[in-house]
C-alpha positions as CSV (number, residue, x, y, z in Angstrom):
1,M,9.9,-18.1,25.4
2,K,10.5,-20.2,29.0
3,N,9.5,-17.0,30.9
4,I,6.1,-16.0,29.4
5,A,4.2,-16.4,32.4
6,I,6.8,-13.9,34.1
7,V,6.7,-11.5,31.3
8,C,2.8,-11.1,31.2
9,F,3.1,-10.6,35.1
10,C,5.3,-7.9,34.6
11,L,3.1,-6.2,32.0
12,C,0.1,-6.4,34.2
13,F,2.0,-4.9,36.9
14,G,3.8,-1.5,36.3
15,S,5.4,0.2,33.9
16,V,9.0,0.2,35.6
17,I,9.2,-3.5,35.3
18,A,7.6,-3.6,32.1
19,Q,10.3,-1.5,30.6
20,K,13.1,-4.4,30.9
21,I,12.6,-8.1,30.7
22,T,15.4,-10.7,30.9
23,D,14.2,-14.0,29.3
24,T,15.5,-17.0,27.6
25,I,15.1,-18.6,24.3
26,H,16.0,-22.0,23.1
27,S,17.6,-22.3,20.1
28,E,17.3,-25.8,17.8
29,K,19.5,-24.0,15.4
30,L,22.5,-23.2,18.1
31,K,21.3,-26.2,20.1
32,Q,21.2,-24.2,23.4
33,D,19.5,-21.8,25.3
34,R,20.1,-17.9,24.7
35,E,19.8,-15.2,27.1
36,I,17.9,-12.0,25.9
37,T,17.1,-8.8,27.2
38,I,13.4,-6.8,26.1
39,G,13.1,-3.4,26.6
40,L,9.2,-2.1,26.3
41,P,7.8,1.2,26.0
42,A,6.5,2.2,29.4
43,N,3.0,2.3,28.3
44,Y,3.2,-1.0,26.3
45,D,0.2,-2.6,28.6
46,Q,-2.1,0.8,28.2
47,N,-2.1,0.8,24.8
48,P,-3.3,-2.8,23.8
49,T,-3.8,-2.2,20.1
50,K,-0.4,-0.3,19.3
51,K,2.5,-1.7,17.4
52,Y,6.0,-0.6,18.0
53,P,9.3,-0.8,15.7
54,L,11.7,-3.3,16.5
55,V,15.4,-2.7,17.2
56,V,17.4,-5.6,17.8
57,V,20.9,-5.5,19.1
58,L,23.9,-7.5,19.2
59,D,26.3,-7.7,21.9
60,G,23.4,-6.9,23.9
61,E,25.2,-7.4,27.4
62,Y,26.9,-3.8,26.7
63,L,25.2,-2.3,23.7
64,F,21.2,-2.7,25.4
65,D,21.5,0.3,28.1
66,A,23.1,2.1,25.7
67,F,20.1,2.0,23.2
68,H,17.3,1.6,25.5
69,G,18.3,4.9,27.7
70,V,18.7,7.1,24.2
71,M,15.3,5.4,22.9
72,S,13.4,6.3,26.1
73,Y,15.1,9.6,26.4
74,G,13.7,10.4,22.6
75,A,10.5,9.2,23.1
76,Y,10.1,11.3,26.5
77,W,10.5,14.5,24.1
78,D,8.4,12.6,21.5
79,D,11.6,13.2,18.8
80,L,11.4,9.5,18.1
81,P,8.7,6.9,18.3
82,E,8.2,4.6,21.5
83,M,10.0,1.3,20.3
84,I,10.8,-2.1,21.7
85,V,14.3,-3.0,21.8
86,V,15.8,-6.7,22.4
87,G,19.5,-7.2,22.8
88,I,20.9,-10.8,22.7
89,N,23.6,-11.2,25.1
90,Q,26.8,-12.6,23.7
91,N,29.5,-12.7,26.2
92,K,28.9,-16.0,27.6
93,N,31.9,-18.2,27.1
94,D,32.7,-15.7,24.1
95,D,29.8,-16.8,22.4
96,R,30.2,-13.5,19.9
97,S,33.3,-15.3,18.1
98,Y,31.5,-17.8,17.3
99,D,28.1,-16.2,16.6
100,C,29.8,-14.0,13.9
101,G,32.1,-15.9,12.3
102,T,33.2,-15.5,8.4
103,D,34.7,-17.7,6.2
104,E,38.0,-15.6,4.8
105,Q,37.9,-17.1,1.4
106,T,33.9,-16.9,0.9
107,G,33.5,-13.8,2.8
108,L,30.1,-15.5,3.8
109,P,29.3,-16.5,7.7
110,D,31.0,-20.2,8.4
111,T,29.2,-22.9,9.9
112,E,28.8,-21.7,13.5
113,G,27.6,-18.1,11.8
114,K,25.1,-19.5,9.8
115,K,23.4,-21.5,12.9
116,F,23.6,-17.7,14.2
117,F,22.3,-15.7,11.5
118,E,18.8,-18.6,10.9
119,F,18.7,-18.2,14.7
120,I,17.8,-14.5,14.5
121,G,15.9,-15.1,11.0
122,I,13.9,-18.3,11.8
123,E,13.6,-18.3,15.7
124,L,14.0,-15.0,17.6
125,L,12.1,-12.8,15.1
126,P,9.2,-15.2,14.9
127,A,9.0,-15.8,18.7
128,L,9.1,-12.0,19.5
129,E,6.1,-11.2,16.8
130,K,4.3,-13.9,18.4
131,Q,5.1,-12.3,21.9
132,F,4.8,-8.7,21.5
133,R,2.9,-6.0,19.2
134,I,5.8,-5.2,16.7
135,A,5.7,-3.0,13.2
136,P,6.8,-3.5,10.0
137,L,9.9,-1.5,10.6
138,K,12.8,-3.6,11.9
139,I,16.2,-2.3,12.8
140,I,19.6,-4.2,13.8
141,A,22.3,-3.0,15.4
142,G,26.0,-4.1,16.4
143,H,29.3,-3.3,17.5
144,D,33.0,-4.3,15.8
145,I,32.4,-7.9,14.9
146,S,29.0,-7.8,15.1
147,A,28.6,-4.7,13.4
148,G,30.1,-6.4,10.3
149,F,27.8,-9.4,10.7
150,I,24.6,-7.8,10.5
151,N,25.3,-6.7,7.1
152,F,24.7,-10.3,5.7
153,Y,21.0,-9.3,6.4
154,L,21.3,-7.3,3.3
155,Y,22.8,-9.9,1.3
156,K,19.3,-11.7,1.1
157,N,16.6,-10.7,-1.6
158,Q,13.9,-10.0,0.8
159,P,16.3,-8.6,4.1
160,L,14.8,-9.1,7.4
161,F,15.4,-5.3,8.4
162,D,15.1,-2.2,7.5
163,G,17.7,-0.3,9.4
164,Y,21.3,-1.2,10.0
165,I,23.2,0.3,12.4
166,S,27.0,-0.3,12.1
167,L,29.2,0.9,14.7
168,S,33.1,0.7,14.1
169,P,32.2,-2.6,12.0
170,Q,35.1,-5.2,11.2
171,L,33.8,-6.2,7.4
172,A,34.3,-9.1,6.0
173,P,36.1,-9.7,2.5
174,G,34.2,-8.3,-0.5
175,M,31.8,-6.6,1.8
176,I,33.0,-2.9,0.5
177,E,31.8,-4.0,-2.7
178,L,29.1,-5.9,-2.4
179,L,27.2,-3.8,-0.1
180,P,26.4,-0.6,-2.7
181,Q,25.6,-3.3,-5.5
182,R,23.0,-4.4,-2.9
183,M,21.8,-1.4,-1.9
184,L,20.7,-0.2,-5.4
185,E,19.1,-4.0,-6.3
186,I,17.1,-3.8,-2.9
187,K,13.7,-1.7,-3.5
188,K,12.1,-1.3,-0.6
189,Q,13.4,1.6,1.8
190,L,16.6,0.7,3.6
191,F,17.9,2.9,6.2
192,Y,21.8,2.5,6.7
193,Y,24.3,3.8,9.3
194,Q,28.0,3.6,9.8
195,A,30.4,5.0,12.4
196,T,34.3,5.3,13.2
197,A,36.6,7.6,15.1
198,D,39.9,8.8,14.7
199,G,41.0,6.8,17.6
200,D,39.4,3.5,15.9
201,L,41.1,1.1,14.3
202,K,43.2,2.0,11.2
203,S,41.6,-1.0,9.5
204,I,38.5,0.1,10.3
205,Q,39.0,3.7,9.3
206,K,40.2,2.3,6.0
207,D,37.5,0.3,5.2
208,T,34.6,2.6,6.5
209,K,36.0,5.4,4.7
210,L,35.9,3.4,1.3
211,L,32.6,1.9,2.0
212,D,31.1,5.6,2.5
213,E,32.8,6.5,-0.8
214,N,30.9,3.6,-2.6
215,M,27.4,4.6,-0.6
216,L,27.8,8.0,-2.0
217,A,28.4,7.0,-5.4
218,L,24.9,5.3,-5.5
219,Q,22.1,7.1,-6.8
220,S,19.3,5.6,-4.8
221,N,16.1,7.7,-3.4
222,S,15.0,4.7,-1.4
223,L,18.3,4.9,0.8
224,N,18.6,6.7,4.0
225,Y,22.2,6.9,4.7
226,K,24.8,8.5,7.3
227,Y,28.5,8.2,8.1
228,D,30.2,9.7,10.8
229,A,34.0,10.0,11.6
230,F,34.2,11.1,15.0
231,K,37.1,13.4,16.1
232,G,38.7,12.4,19.8
233,L,37.1,9.5,20.3
234,S,38.1,5.6,20.2
235,H,36.9,2.7,19.5
236,Y,34.6,2.1,22.6
237,S,33.9,5.6,23.2
238,L,31.9,6.5,19.9
239,V,29.3,4.3,20.7
240,P,27.3,6.6,23.1
241,H,27.8,9.2,20.6
242,A,26.7,7.3,17.6
243,I,23.2,5.8,18.6
244,P,21.6,9.0,18.8
245,S,23.2,10.7,15.4
246,A,21.8,7.1,14.1
247,L,18.4,6.9,15.5
248,Y,17.7,10.8,15.0
249,Q,18.6,10.2,11.3
250,F,16.7,7.3,10.5
251,F,13.5,9.0,12.1
252,S,14.0,12.6,11.2
253,L,10.8,12.3,9.5
254,Y,9.1,11.3,12.8
255,Q,10.2,14.6,14.5
256,P,8.1,17.7,15.0
257,I,8.3,20.6,12.9
258,T,11.4,22.4,14.3
259,T,12.2,26.3,14.0
260,T,14.9,25.2,11.0
261,E,12.2,23.3,9.5
262,F,9.2,26.0,9.6
263,N,12.0,29.1,8.5
264,E,13.9,27.0,5.7
265,K,10.5,24.8,4.4
266,I,7.2,26.3,5.6
267,M,7.7,30.2,5.4
268,V,9.2,29.7,2.1
269,L,6.3,28.6,0.7
270,P,3.8,31.1,-1.4
271,A,1.0,28.7,0.0
272,G,-0.2,25.1,0.6
273,Y,1.0,25.2,4.3
274,V,-2.0,22.9,5.3
275,D,-0.9,20.5,2.5
276,Y,2.7,20.3,3.6
277,L,1.4,19.5,6.8
278,T,-0.9,16.7,5.0
279,Q,2.2,15.4,3.1
280,K,4.7,14.9,6.3
281,Y,2.3,12.6,7.9
282,E,1.7,11.1,5.2
283,Q,5.3,10.3,4.3
284,L,5.6,9.3,8.2
285,E,3.5,6.5,7.5
286,K,4.8,5.7,4.2
287,T,8.2,5.5,5.0
288,L,8.7,4.6,8.6
289,G,5.1,2.5,8.6
290,I,4.0,4.8,11.6
291,K,0.4,6.1,11.7
292,A,0.4,9.2,14.1
293,P,-2.5,11.8,15.2
294,V,-0.9,15.3,14.0
295,R,1.1,16.9,16.8
296,I,-0.9,19.9,18.6
297,N,2.6,21.9,18.4
298,D,2.5,21.3,14.6
299,F,-1.2,22.9,14.0
300,K,0.5,25.9,16.0
301,A,3.4,26.0,13.4
302,I,1.0,25.9,10.2
303,E,-1.3,28.3,12.0
304,A,1.7,30.8,12.3
305,A,2.8,30.1,8.8
306,I,-1.0,30.7,7.6
307,L,-1.2,33.9,9.6
308,R,2.0,35.7,8.3
309,N,1.3,34.9,5.1
310,N,-1.9,36.1,4.9
311,Q,-3.2,32.8,3.4
312,F,-6.5,32.8,6.0
313,E,-8.6,30.4,3.5
314,E,-6.5,27.9,4.5
315,F,-7.6,27.8,8.0
316,D,-10.5,25.6,6.8
317,K,-8.6,22.6,5.7
318,L,-6.6,22.9,9.0
319,A,-9.8,23.0,10.5
320,A,-11.2,19.8,8.9
321,I,-7.8,18.2,10.3
322,A,-8.0,19.4,13.7
323,D,-11.7,17.9,13.3
324,N,-10.7,14.4,12.3
325,Y,-7.9,13.8,15.0
326,Y,-9.3,15.9,18.3
327,P,-13.4,15.8,17.1
328,K,-14.1,16.6,20.9
329,S,-11.7,19.4,21.1
330,M,-12.6,22.8,20.6
331,L,-9.4,23.2,17.9
332,S,-11.3,23.0,14.7
333,D,-13.9,25.8,15.6
334,Y,-10.9,28.0,16.7
335,Y,-9.5,27.3,13.4
336,L,-12.7,28.4,11.7
337,G,-13.0,31.2,13.9
338,L,-9.6,32.4,13.1
339,M,-10.6,32.2,9.0
340,F,-13.9,34.3,9.8
341,E,-12.1,36.6,11.8
342,N,-9.3,37.7,9.5
343,L,-11.5,37.6,6.6
344,G,-13.6,40.0,8.0
345,D,-16.7,38.3,9.1
346,F,-16.8,38.8,12.3
347,K,-20.8,37.2,13.5
348,K,-19.5,34.0,11.9
349,A,-16.3,34.4,13.7
350,A,-18.2,34.9,17.0
351,K,-20.2,31.8,16.3
352,A,-16.9,29.6,15.7
353,Y,-15.9,30.6,19.2
354,Q,-18.7,30.5,21.1
355,K,-19.4,27.0,19.4
356,A,-15.7,26.2,20.8
357,Y,-16.5,27.2,24.0
358,Q,-18.8,24.5,24.1
359,K,-15.9,21.9,23.5
360,Q,-12.9,20.6,25.4
361,E,-9.8,22.5,25.9
362,I,-6.7,21.6,24.2
363,G,-2.9,22.8,24.2
364,S,-2.9,26.4,24.9
365,L,-6.5,27.0,24.1
366,T,-8.9,27.4,27.0
367,K,-12.6,28.3,27.1
368,D,-11.8,31.7,28.6
369,M,-9.9,32.7,25.7
370,M,-12.9,31.6,23.4
371,L,-15.3,33.3,25.3
372,D,-13.0,36.6,25.6
373,K,-12.6,36.5,21.4
374,S,-16.5,36.0,20.8
375,S,-17.4,38.7,23.2
376,E,-14.7,41.2,21.7
377,L,-16.3,40.4,17.6
378,M,-19.8,40.6,19.3
379,K,-19.3,44.4,20.0
380,K,-18.0,45.2,16.4
């Protein structure tokens, strides 16, 4: 990339600058320079070993900001992981009609479309992986003609992308039948989202509905799929509604334990609440490739389930997990104290709370709280 020195400068001075970078990359395939926009997490330069999922957005001149805004908002509340988004700008000299060109006879990219297809896979992705810390999970998105074009990556035996966000797509000939077949043949975890609206082009509404019917007929455990047909929206106004719908669908595993999840999935269990928590984070790493520490709020949810169902022995396992992720905090000893207290061993409980008092506060747990609990139990 040409502006590598400028990029490095931006990364060193201020998270606001680092959030959005305009750069160019020379393409031998296209025989031209192409402008791209790169959005980095605000704390990218402060986490030198962390890798981030990548979202490549076609039609970047108008889709980039829409994606970047949703991703930044979701990351702020920790509902979405921090991600790197790269927009490929295509409006200059009507590049998108050449980039996404399709042969009407074969249903495959035409000469110019093939060059753009290879530019993304052979030139852009390797350049981004060399320049930035990118995790294995990669998503591609497009709108209209570019939304149909992204599906061609699913025609490959080993698709470059794991997730596909297809916004009001113009589907190539044969794609309605071929895509579901490819979904069954591809063995790895895939994420697929498509959207239309009742104010969309009639041909797009018809094709996406047919594709949806074919997708719903699949018997695949490795496909995360969602289709939205919005009411009262147009070909363009559906975009800001569809983007969060897609991302929150793809990353539903990442989200903290919600009230619904607590009531419908955790509280109905007779036991095994700590196992549920462990499996939730193991599945997150297995499916999305994201290794994350257990959230404090998720600890509190499992704590509540244990207390309400009188499964106090489970605090021992919860304490072990807390010690693994937050060894310097009082969380582990607090859970040991809760276990002994509820099992009636007040002496051991008081000692656990005293030990917790000597460690760092975390979440809503304070030194005053540990001291009060210990003092109260010593009187019993």
